[in-house]
PyMOL CGO cylinders between C-alpha atoms (Angstrom):
from pymol import cmd
from pymol.cgo import CYLINDER

trace = [
    CYLINDER, -233.27, -40.65, -216.22, -231.29, -43.57, -214.72, 0.3, 1, 1, 1, 1, 1, 1,
    CYLINDER, -231.29, -43.57, -214.72, -233.66, -44.57, -211.90, 0.3, 1, 1, 1, 1, 1, 1,
    CYLINDER, -233.66, -44.57, -211.90, -232.43, -47.02, -209.27, 0.3, 1, 1, 1, 1, 1, 1,
    CYLINDER, -232.43, -47.02, -209.27, -233.61, -47.91, -205.77, 0.3, 1, 1, 1, 1, 1, 1,
    CYLINDER, -233.61, -47.91, -205.77, -232.01, -49.17, -202.64, 0.3, 1, 1, 1, 1, 1, 1,
    CYLINDER, -232.01, -49.17, -202.64, -233.68, -50.94, -199.73, 0.3, 1, 1, 1, 1, 1, 1,
    CYLINDER, -233.68, -50.94, -199.73, -233.45, -48.66, -196.65, 0.3, 1, 1, 1, 1, 1, 1,
    CYLINDER, -233.45, -48.66, -196.65, -233.13, -50.09, -193.01, 0.3, 1, 1, 1, 1, 1, 1,
    CYLINDER, -233.13, -50.09, -193.01, -231.99, -48.83, -189.58, 0.3, 1, 1, 1, 1, 1, 1,
    CYLINDER, -231.99, -48.83, -189.58, -228.32, -48.81, -190.50, 0.3, 1, 1, 1, 1, 1, 1,
    CYLINDER, -228.32, -48.81, -190.50, -228.46, -47.44, -194.08, 0.3, 1, 1, 1, 1, 1, 1,
    CYLINDER, -228.46, -47.44, -194.08, -226.03, -44.66, -194.80, 0.3, 1, 1, 1, 1, 1, 1,
    CYLINDER, -226.03, -44.66, -194.80, -228.86, -42.82, -196.67, 0.3, 1, 1, 1, 1, 1, 1,
    CYLINDER, -228.86, -42.82, -196.67, -231.01, -42.55, -193.57, 0.3, 1, 1, 1, 1, 1, 1,
    CYLINDER, -231.01, -42.55, -193.57, -230.06, -38.83, -192.98, 0.3, 1, 1, 1, 1, 1, 1,
    CYLINDER, -230.06, -38.83, -192.98, -231.27, -37.77, -196.46, 0.3, 1, 1, 1, 1, 1, 1,
    CYLINDER, -231.27, -37.77, -196.46, -234.48, -39.71, -196.19, 0.3, 1, 1, 1, 1, 1, 1,
    CYLINDER, -234.48, -39.71, -196.19, -235.32, -38.32, -192.70, 0.3, 1, 1, 1, 1, 1, 1,
    CYLINDER, -235.32, -38.32, -192.70, -234.61, -34.75, -193.96, 0.3, 1, 1, 1, 1, 1, 1,
    CYLINDER, -234.61, -34.75, -193.96, -237.03, -35.25, -196.91, 0.3, 1, 1, 1, 1, 1, 1,
    CYLINDER, -237.03, -35.25, -196.91, -239.54, -37.05, -194.66, 0.3, 1, 1, 1, 1, 1, 1,
    CYLINDER, -239.54, -37.05, -194.66, -239.66, -34.09, -192.25, 0.3, 1, 1, 1, 1, 1, 1,
    CYLINDER, -239.66, -34.09, -192.25, -239.82, -31.47, -195.05, 0.3, 1, 1, 1, 1, 1, 1,
    CYLINDER, -239.82, -31.47, -195.05, -242.48, -33.21, -197.17, 0.3, 1, 1, 1, 1, 1, 1,
    CYLINDER, -242.48, -33.21, -197.17, -244.99, -34.07, -194.55, 0.3, 1, 1, 1, 1, 1, 1,
    CYLINDER, -244.99, -34.07, -194.55, -246.67, -31.80, -191.97, 0.3, 1, 1, 1, 1, 1, 1,
    CYLINDER, -246.67, -31.80, -191.97, -245.70, -32.81, -188.41, 0.3, 1, 1, 1, 1, 1, 1,
    CYLINDER, -245.70, -32.81, -188.41, -249.17, -33.92, -187.58, 0.3, 1, 1, 1, 1, 1, 1,
    CYLINDER, -249.17, -33.92, -187.58, -249.08, -36.52, -190.35, 0.3, 1, 1, 1, 1, 1, 1,
    CYLINDER, -249.08, -36.52, -190.35, -245.75, -37.87, -189.48, 0.3, 1, 1, 1, 1, 1, 1,
    CYLINDER, -245.75, -37.87, -189.48, -245.13, -40.93, -187.29, 0.3, 1, 1, 1, 1, 1, 1,
    CYLINDER, -245.13, -40.93, -187.29, -241.88, -40.59, -185.31, 0.3, 1, 1, 1, 1, 1, 1,
    CYLINDER, -241.88, -40.59, -185.31, -239.03, -41.36, -187.71, 0.3, 1, 1, 1, 1, 1, 1,
    CYLINDER, -239.03, -41.36, -187.71, -237.42, -43.85, -185.05, 0.3, 1, 1, 1, 1, 1, 1,
    CYLINDER, -237.42, -43.85, -185.05, -240.78, -45.80, -185.29, 0.3, 1, 1, 1, 1, 1, 1,
    CYLINDER, -240.78, -45.80, -185.29, -240.55, -46.05, -189.07, 0.3, 1, 1, 1, 1, 1, 1,
    CYLINDER, -240.55, -46.05, -189.07, -236.96, -47.26, -188.67, 0.3, 1, 1, 1, 1, 1, 1,
    CYLINDER, -236.96, -47.26, -188.67, -237.84, -49.78, -186.09, 0.3, 1, 1, 1, 1, 1, 1,
    CYLINDER, -237.84, -49.78, -186.09, -240.72, -51.00, -188.38, 0.3, 1, 1, 1, 1, 1, 1,
    CYLINDER, -240.72, -51.00, -188.38, -238.34, -51.23, -191.20, 0.3, 1, 1, 1, 1, 1, 1,
    CYLINDER, -238.34, -51.23, -191.20, -236.82, -54.29, -189.55, 0.3, 1, 1, 1, 1, 1, 1,
    CYLINDER, -236.82, -54.29, -189.55, -240.14, -56.22, -190.05, 0.3, 1, 1, 1, 1, 1, 1,
    CYLINDER, -240.14, -56.22, -190.05, -240.55, -58.41, -193.10, 0.3, 1, 1, 1, 1, 1, 1,
    CYLINDER, -240.55, -58.41, -193.10, -243.83, -56.54, -193.81, 0.3, 1, 1, 1, 1, 1, 1,
    CYLINDER, -243.83, -56.54, -193.81, -242.15, -53.28, -194.46, 0.3, 1, 1, 1, 1, 1, 1,
    CYLINDER, -242.15, -53.28, -194.46, -240.10, -52.11, -197.53, 0.3, 1, 1, 1, 1, 1, 1,
    CYLINDER, -240.10, -52.11, -197.53, -238.52, -48.69, -197.34, 0.3, 1, 1, 1, 1, 1, 1,
    CYLINDER, -238.52, -48.69, -197.34, -236.90, -47.57, -200.59, 0.3, 1, 1, 1, 1, 1, 1,
    CYLINDER, -236.90, -47.57, -200.59, -234.55, -44.68, -201.40, 0.3, 1, 1, 1, 1, 1, 1,
    CYLINDER, -234.55, -44.68, -201.40, -234.60, -43.58, -205.01, 0.3, 1, 1, 1, 1, 1, 1,
    CYLINDER, -234.60, -43.58, -205.01, -231.75, -42.19, -207.14, 0.3, 1, 1, 1, 1, 1, 1,
    CYLINDER, -231.75, -42.19, -207.14, -231.08, -40.84, -210.51, 0.3, 1, 1, 1, 1, 1, 1,
    CYLINDER, -231.08, -40.84, -210.51, -227.60, -42.08, -211.03, 0.3, 1, 1, 1, 1, 1, 1,
    CYLINDER, -227.60, -42.08, -211.03, -225.97, -41.14, -207.68, 0.3, 1, 1, 1, 1, 1, 1,
    CYLINDER, -225.97, -41.14, -207.68, -228.33, -38.39, -206.95, 0.3, 1, 1, 1, 1, 1, 1,
    CYLINDER, -228.33, -38.39, -206.95, -231.01, -38.95, -204.22, 0.3, 1, 1, 1, 1, 1, 1,
    CYLINDER, -231.01, -38.95, -204.22, -234.43, -38.01, -205.43, 0.3, 1, 1, 1, 1, 1, 1,
    CYLINDER, -234.43, -38.01, -205.43, -236.96, -39.54, -203.16, 0.3, 1, 1, 1, 1, 1, 1,
    CYLINDER, -236.96, -39.54, -203.16, -238.30, -42.37, -201.00, 0.3, 1, 1, 1, 1, 1, 1,
    CYLINDER, -238.30, -42.37, -201.00, -241.14, -44.69, -200.58, 0.3, 1, 1, 1, 1, 1, 1,
    CYLINDER, -241.14, -44.69, -200.58, -242.35, -46.53, -197.38, 0.3, 1, 1, 1, 1, 1, 1,
    CYLINDER, -242.35, -46.53, -197.38, -244.37, -49.60, -198.14, 0.3, 1, 1, 1, 1, 1, 1,
    CYLINDER, -244.37, -49.60, -198.14, -246.46, -51.90, -195.81, 0.3, 1, 1, 1, 1, 1, 1,
    CYLINDER, -246.46, -51.90, -195.81, -247.01, -55.41, -197.30, 0.3, 1, 1, 1, 1, 1, 1,
    CYLINDER, -247.01, -55.41, -197.30, -249.71, -57.66, -195.91, 0.3, 1, 1, 1, 1, 1, 1,
    CYLINDER, -249.71, -57.66, -195.91, -251.42, -60.57, -197.79, 0.3, 1, 1, 1, 1, 1, 1,
    CYLINDER, -251.42, -60.57, -197.79, -252.54, -59.31, -201.20, 0.3, 1, 1, 1, 1, 1, 1,
    CYLINDER, -252.54, -59.31, -201.20, -252.03, -55.66, -200.42, 0.3, 1, 1, 1, 1, 1, 1,
    CYLINDER, -252.03, -55.66, -200.42, -249.11, -53.16, -200.74, 0.3, 1, 1, 1, 1, 1, 1,
    CYLINDER, -249.11, -53.16, -200.74, -249.84, -50.06, -198.93, 0.3, 1, 1, 1, 1, 1, 1,
    CYLINDER, -249.84, -50.06, -198.93, -247.88, -46.90, -199.82, 0.3, 1, 1, 1, 1, 1, 1,
    CYLINDER, -247.88, -46.90, -199.82, -247.89, -45.13, -196.50, 0.3, 1, 1, 1, 1, 1, 1,
    CYLINDER, -247.89, -45.13, -196.50, -245.27, -42.48, -197.38, 0.3, 1, 1, 1, 1, 1, 1,
    CYLINDER, -245.27, -42.48, -197.38, -243.79, -41.31, -200.64, 0.3, 1, 1, 1, 1, 1, 1,
    CYLINDER, -243.79, -41.31, -200.64, -241.99, -38.03, -201.42, 0.3, 1, 1, 1, 1, 1, 1,
    CYLINDER, -241.99, -38.03, -201.42, -239.62, -36.58, -203.99, 0.3, 1, 1, 1, 1, 1, 1,
    CYLINDER, -239.62, -36.58, -203.99, -237.30, -33.70, -203.33, 0.3, 1, 1, 1, 1, 1, 1,
    CYLINDER, -237.30, -33.70, -203.33, -239.07, -30.47, -203.63, 0.3, 1, 1, 1, 1, 1, 1,
    CYLINDER, -239.07, -30.47, -203.63, -236.60, -28.97, -206.29, 0.3, 1, 1, 1, 1, 1, 1,
    CYLINDER, -236.60, -28.97, -206.29, -236.97, -32.19, -208.34, 0.3, 1, 1, 1, 1, 1, 1,
    CYLINDER, -236.97, -32.19, -208.34, -240.77, -32.28, -208.52, 0.3, 1, 1, 1, 1, 1, 1,
    CYLINDER, -240.77, -32.28, -208.52, -242.69, -31.99, -211.97, 0.3, 1, 1, 1, 1, 1, 1,
    CYLINDER, -242.69, -31.99, -211.97, -239.72, -33.64, -213.69, 0.3, 1, 1, 1, 1, 1, 1,
    CYLINDER, -239.72, -33.64, -213.69, -241.20, -37.12, -214.00, 0.3, 1, 1, 1, 1, 1, 1,
    CYLINDER, -241.20, -37.12, -214.00, -239.42, -38.63, -211.01, 0.3, 1, 1, 1, 1, 1, 1,
    CYLINDER, -239.42, -38.63, -211.01, -242.73, -39.20, -208.99, 0.3, 1, 1, 1, 1, 1, 1,
    CYLINDER, -242.73, -39.20, -208.99, -244.32, -40.88, -211.96, 0.3, 1, 1, 1, 1, 1, 1,
    CYLINDER, -244.32, -40.88, -211.96, -241.22, -43.04, -212.47, 0.3, 1, 1, 1, 1, 1, 1,
    CYLINDER, -241.22, -43.04, -212.47, -241.03, -44.05, -208.77, 0.3, 1, 1, 1, 1, 1, 1,
    CYLINDER, -241.03, -44.05, -208.77, -244.73, -44.94, -208.52, 0.3, 1, 1, 1, 1, 1, 1,
    CYLINDER, -244.73, -44.94, -208.52, -244.53, -46.97, -211.88, 0.3, 1, 1, 1, 1, 1, 1,
    CYLINDER, -244.53, -46.97, -211.88, -241.51, -48.78, -210.43, 0.3, 1, 1, 1, 1, 1, 1,
    CYLINDER, -241.51, -48.78, -210.43, -243.46, -49.62, -207.14, 0.3, 1, 1, 1, 1, 1, 1,
    CYLINDER, -243.46, -49.62, -207.14, -246.42, -50.81, -209.22, 0.3, 1, 1, 1, 1, 1, 1,
    CYLINDER, -246.42, -50.81, -209.22, -244.07, -53.08, -211.06, 0.3, 1, 1, 1, 1, 1, 1,
    CYLINDER, -244.07, -53.08, -211.06, -242.26, -54.24, -207.84, 0.3, 1, 1, 1, 1, 1, 1,
    CYLINDER, -242.26, -54.24, -207.84, -245.74, -55.11, -206.26, 0.3, 1, 1, 1, 1, 1, 1,
    CYLINDER, -245.74, -55.11, -206.26, -247.42, -56.18, -209.48, 0.3, 1, 1, 1, 1, 1, 1,
    CYLINDER, -247.42, -56.18, -209.48, -248.78, -59.14, -207.65, 0.3, 1, 1, 1, 1, 1, 1,
    CYLINDER, -248.78, -59.14, -207.65, -250.37, -56.88, -204.95, 0.3, 1, 1, 1, 1, 1, 1,
    CYLINDER, -250.37, -56.88, -204.95, -253.30, -54.64, -204.87, 0.3, 1, 1, 1, 1, 1, 1,
    CYLINDER, -253.30, -54.64, -204.87, -251.50, -51.40, -204.33, 0.3, 1, 1, 1, 1, 1, 1,
    CYLINDER, -251.50, -51.40, -204.33, -253.27, -49.02, -201.89, 0.3, 1, 1, 1, 1, 1, 1,
    CYLINDER, -253.27, -49.02, -201.89, -252.62, -45.35, -200.77, 0.3, 1, 1, 1, 1, 1, 1,
    CYLINDER, -252.62, -45.35, -200.77, -254.51, -42.59, -198.97, 0.3, 1, 1, 1, 1, 1, 1,
    CYLINDER, -254.51, -42.59, -198.97, -254.47, -38.95, -199.77, 0.3, 1, 1, 1, 1, 1, 1,
    CYLINDER, -254.47, -38.95, -199.77, -256.43, -35.92, -198.59, 0.3, 1, 1, 1, 1, 1, 1,
    CYLINDER, -256.43, -35.92, -198.59, -259.91, -35.80, -200.26, 0.3, 1, 1, 1, 1, 1, 1,
    CYLINDER, -259.91, -35.80, -200.26, -260.67, -32.98, -202.72, 0.3, 1, 1, 1, 1, 1, 1,
    CYLINDER, -260.67, -32.98, -202.72, -262.56, -30.38, -200.70, 0.3, 1, 1, 1, 1, 1, 1,
    CYLINDER, -262.56, -30.38, -200.70, -263.10, -27.14, -202.55, 0.3, 1, 1, 1, 1, 1, 1,
    CYLINDER, -263.10, -27.14, -202.55, -262.82, -24.98, -199.44, 0.3, 1, 1, 1, 1, 1, 1,
    CYLINDER, -262.82, -24.98, -199.44, -259.64, -26.53, -198.22, 0.3, 1, 1, 1, 1, 1, 1,
    CYLINDER, -259.64, -26.53, -198.22, -256.75, -24.12, -198.06, 0.3, 1, 1, 1, 1, 1, 1,
    CYLINDER, -256.75, -24.12, -198.06, -254.66, -26.61, -200.14, 0.3, 1, 1, 1, 1, 1, 1,
    CYLINDER, -254.66, -26.61, -200.14, -257.48, -27.52, -202.62, 0.3, 1, 1, 1, 1, 1, 1,
    CYLINDER, -257.48, -27.52, -202.62, -255.37, -27.11, -205.74, 0.3, 1, 1, 1, 1, 1, 1,
    CYLINDER, -255.37, -27.11, -205.74, -252.62, -29.38, -204.19, 0.3, 1, 1, 1, 1, 1, 1,
    CYLINDER, -252.62, -29.38, -204.19, -255.27, -32.05, -203.37, 0.3, 1, 1, 1, 1, 1, 1,
    CYLINDER, -255.27, -32.05, -203.37, -256.74, -31.89, -206.90, 0.3, 1, 1, 1, 1, 1, 1,
    CYLINDER, -256.74, -31.89, -206.90, -253.07, -32.28, -208.45, 0.3, 1, 1, 1, 1, 1, 1,
    CYLINDER, -253.07, -32.28, -208.45, -252.26, -35.19, -206.22, 0.3, 1, 1, 1, 1, 1, 1,
    CYLINDER, -252.26, -35.19, -206.22, -255.53, -37.00, -206.87, 0.3, 1, 1, 1, 1, 1, 1,
    CYLINDER, -255.53, -37.00, -206.87, -255.15, -36.48, -210.65, 0.3, 1, 1, 1, 1, 1, 1,
    CYLINDER, -255.15, -36.48, -210.65, -251.65, -37.65, -210.50, 0.3, 1, 1, 1, 1, 1, 1,
    CYLINDER, -251.65, -37.65, -210.50, -252.70, -41.11, -208.84, 0.3, 1, 1, 1, 1, 1, 1,
    CYLINDER, -252.70, -41.11, -208.84, -255.77, -41.37, -211.23, 0.3, 1, 1, 1, 1, 1, 1,
    CYLINDER, -255.77, -41.37, -211.23, -253.49, -40.81, -214.23, 0.3, 1, 1, 1, 1, 1, 1,
    CYLINDER, -253.49, -40.81, -214.23, -251.28, -43.68, -213.02, 0.3, 1, 1, 1, 1, 1, 1,
    CYLINDER, -251.28, -43.68, -213.02, -254.27, -46.04, -212.78, 0.3, 1, 1, 1, 1, 1, 1,
    CYLINDER, -254.27, -46.04, -212.78, -255.41, -45.82, -209.15, 0.3, 1, 1, 1, 1, 1, 1,
    CYLINDER, -255.41, -45.82, -209.15, -259.24, -45.63, -208.44, 0.3, 1, 1, 1, 1, 1, 1,
    CYLINDER, -259.24, -45.63, -208.44, -261.18, -44.23, -205.58, 0.3, 1, 1, 1, 1, 1, 1,
    CYLINDER, -261.18, -44.23, -205.58, -262.51, -46.89, -203.31, 0.3, 1, 1, 1, 1, 1, 1,
    CYLINDER, -262.51, -46.89, -203.31, -265.15, -44.52, -201.80, 0.3, 1, 1, 1, 1, 1, 1,
    CYLINDER, -265.15, -44.52, -201.80, -263.75, -45.20, -198.32, 0.3, 1, 1, 1, 1, 1, 1,
    CYLINDER, -263.75, -45.20, -198.32, -262.03, -42.71, -196.09, 0.3, 1, 1, 1, 1, 1, 1,
    CYLINDER, -262.03, -42.71, -196.09, -259.66, -43.05, -193.16, 0.3, 1, 1, 1, 1, 1, 1,
    CYLINDER, -259.66, -43.05, -193.16, -260.38, -40.55, -190.42, 0.3, 1, 1, 1, 1, 1, 1,
    CYLINDER, -260.38, -40.55, -190.42, -258.09, -39.72, -187.36, 0.3, 1, 1, 1, 1, 1, 1,
    CYLINDER, -258.09, -39.72, -187.36, -256.89, -36.86, -185.44, 0.3, 1, 1, 1, 1, 1, 1,
    CYLINDER, -256.89, -36.86, -185.44, -254.74, -35.64, -188.35, 0.3, 1, 1, 1, 1, 1, 1,
    CYLINDER, -254.74, -35.64, -188.35, -257.65, -35.39, -190.82, 0.3, 1, 1, 1, 1, 1, 1,
    CYLINDER, -257.65, -35.39, -190.82, -259.51, -37.46, -193.48, 0.3, 1, 1, 1, 1, 1, 1,
    CYLINDER, -259.51, -37.46, -193.48, -257.81, -39.38, -196.18, 0.3, 1, 1, 1, 1, 1, 1,
    CYLINDER, -257.81, -39.38, -196.18, -259.45, -40.98, -199.19, 0.3, 1, 1, 1, 1, 1, 1,
    CYLINDER, -259.45, -40.98, -199.19, -258.31, -44.55, -200.00, 0.3, 1, 1, 1, 1, 1, 1,
    CYLINDER, -258.31, -44.55, -200.00, -257.23, -45.25, -203.58, 0.3, 1, 1, 1, 1, 1, 1,
    CYLINDER, -257.23, -45.25, -203.58, -256.33, -48.77, -205.13, 0.3, 1, 1, 1, 1, 1, 1,
    CYLINDER, -256.33, -48.77, -205.13, -254.81, -50.23, -208.29, 0.3, 1, 1, 1, 1, 1, 1,
    CYLINDER, -254.81, -50.23, -208.29, -257.51, -53.05, -208.15, 0.3, 1, 1, 1, 1, 1, 1,
    CYLINDER, -257.51, -53.05, -208.15, -260.77, -51.57, -207.16, 0.3, 1, 1, 1, 1, 1, 1,
    CYLINDER, -260.77, -51.57, -207.16, -262.67, -54.78, -207.87, 0.3, 1, 1, 1, 1, 1, 1,
    CYLINDER, -262.67, -54.78, -207.87, -260.50, -56.68, -205.54, 0.3, 1, 1, 1, 1, 1, 1,
    CYLINDER, -260.50, -56.68, -205.54, -260.49, -54.19, -202.80, 0.3, 1, 1, 1, 1, 1, 1,
    CYLINDER, -260.49, -54.19, -202.80, -261.77, -55.53, -199.47, 0.3, 1, 1, 1, 1, 1, 1,
    CYLINDER, -261.77, -55.53, -199.47, -262.01, -53.13, -196.53, 0.3, 1, 1, 1, 1, 1, 1,
    CYLINDER, -262.01, -53.13, -196.53, -261.80, -55.85, -193.98, 0.3, 1, 1, 1, 1, 1, 1,
    CYLINDER, -261.80, -55.85, -193.98, -258.53, -57.14, -195.48, 0.3, 1, 1, 1, 1, 1, 1,
    CYLINDER, -258.53, -57.14, -195.48, -257.14, -53.56, -195.55, 0.3, 1, 1, 1, 1, 1, 1,
    CYLINDER, -257.14, -53.56, -195.55, -258.11, -52.97, -191.90, 0.3, 1, 1, 1, 1, 1, 1,
    CYLINDER, -258.11, -52.97, -191.90, -255.54, -55.91, -191.06, 0.3, 1, 1, 1, 1, 1, 1,
    CYLINDER, -255.54, -55.91, -191.06, -252.78, -53.23, -191.37, 0.3, 1, 1, 1, 1, 1, 1,
    CYLINDER, -252.78, -53.23, -191.37, -254.38, -51.56, -188.29, 0.3, 1, 1, 1, 1, 1, 1,
    CYLINDER, -254.38, -51.56, -188.29, -253.74, -54.71, -186.18, 0.3, 1, 1, 1, 1, 1, 1,
    CYLINDER, -253.74, -54.71, -186.18, -250.29, -55.25, -187.59, 0.3, 1, 1, 1, 1, 1, 1,
    CYLINDER, -250.29, -55.25, -187.59, -249.15, -51.79, -186.85, 0.3, 1, 1, 1, 1, 1, 1,
    CYLINDER, -249.15, -51.79, -186.85, -251.43, -50.47, -184.10, 0.3, 1, 1, 1, 1, 1, 1,
    CYLINDER, -251.43, -50.47, -184.10, -249.24, -47.44, -183.15, 0.3, 1, 1, 1, 1, 1, 1,
    CYLINDER, -249.24, -47.44, -183.15, -249.56, -46.14, -186.81, 0.3, 1, 1, 1, 1, 1, 1,
    CYLINDER, -249.56, -46.14, -186.81, -253.40, -46.44, -186.85, 0.3, 1, 1, 1, 1, 1, 1,
    CYLINDER, -253.40, -46.44, -186.85, -254.31, -45.59, -183.20, 0.3, 1, 1, 1, 1, 1, 1,
    CYLINDER, -254.31, -45.59, -183.20, -257.70, -43.89, -183.31, 0.3, 1, 1, 1, 1, 1, 1,
    CYLINDER, -257.70, -43.89, -183.31, -258.23, -44.31, -187.09, 0.3, 1, 1, 1, 1, 1, 1,
    CYLINDER, -258.23, -44.31, -187.09, -261.78, -45.10, -188.30, 0.3, 1, 1, 1, 1, 1, 1,
    CYLINDER, -261.78, -45.10, -188.30, -262.93, -46.06, -191.83, 0.3, 1, 1, 1, 1, 1, 1,
    CYLINDER, -262.93, -46.06, -191.83, -265.83, -44.25, -193.21, 0.3, 1, 1, 1, 1, 1, 1,
    CYLINDER, -265.83, -44.25, -193.21, -267.83, -45.72, -196.16, 0.3, 1, 1, 1, 1, 1, 1,
    CYLINDER, -267.83, -45.72, -196.16, -268.68, -42.90, -198.74, 0.3, 1, 1, 1, 1, 1, 1,
    CYLINDER, -268.68, -42.90, -198.74, -270.61, -45.11, -201.07, 0.3, 1, 1, 1, 1, 1, 1,
]
cmd.load_cgo(trace, "trace")
């Protein structure tokens, strides 16, 4: 594996590949308009990365950076390349890139009766294996419930995390935080 990444912005030539993966990897209800992601990518608080193995496109990550936090808002690898170590390599690279930050992400909570319960378990276990911890907070909005995980649970401050909502109000419109402690 020869992993490399490129910063993506509005005029990047890789934009089409990333948009196609974004649309195929995330249900419509969970996707922000791609044009909004691109517009936000011009802000200093956004890092959008395209990942490659040699010259082959393998995935992308969309990060929001604010204060001591790096929030992994979207992350996907190409479907035909999953379970080959690329996801692990990308997340480890992000953890290294943002090693001075408390990296945060949200995923669907494990609910045994959910139609995608197995997928939710695999996703949770993937992030736990990489060193993320459950904060016992959930974000709730019209798209569903999402459990918040972090790399530094002892330093996680929900009030600080909420500042992302103010910075990107279109992204978090109607989102509430529920304490599951």
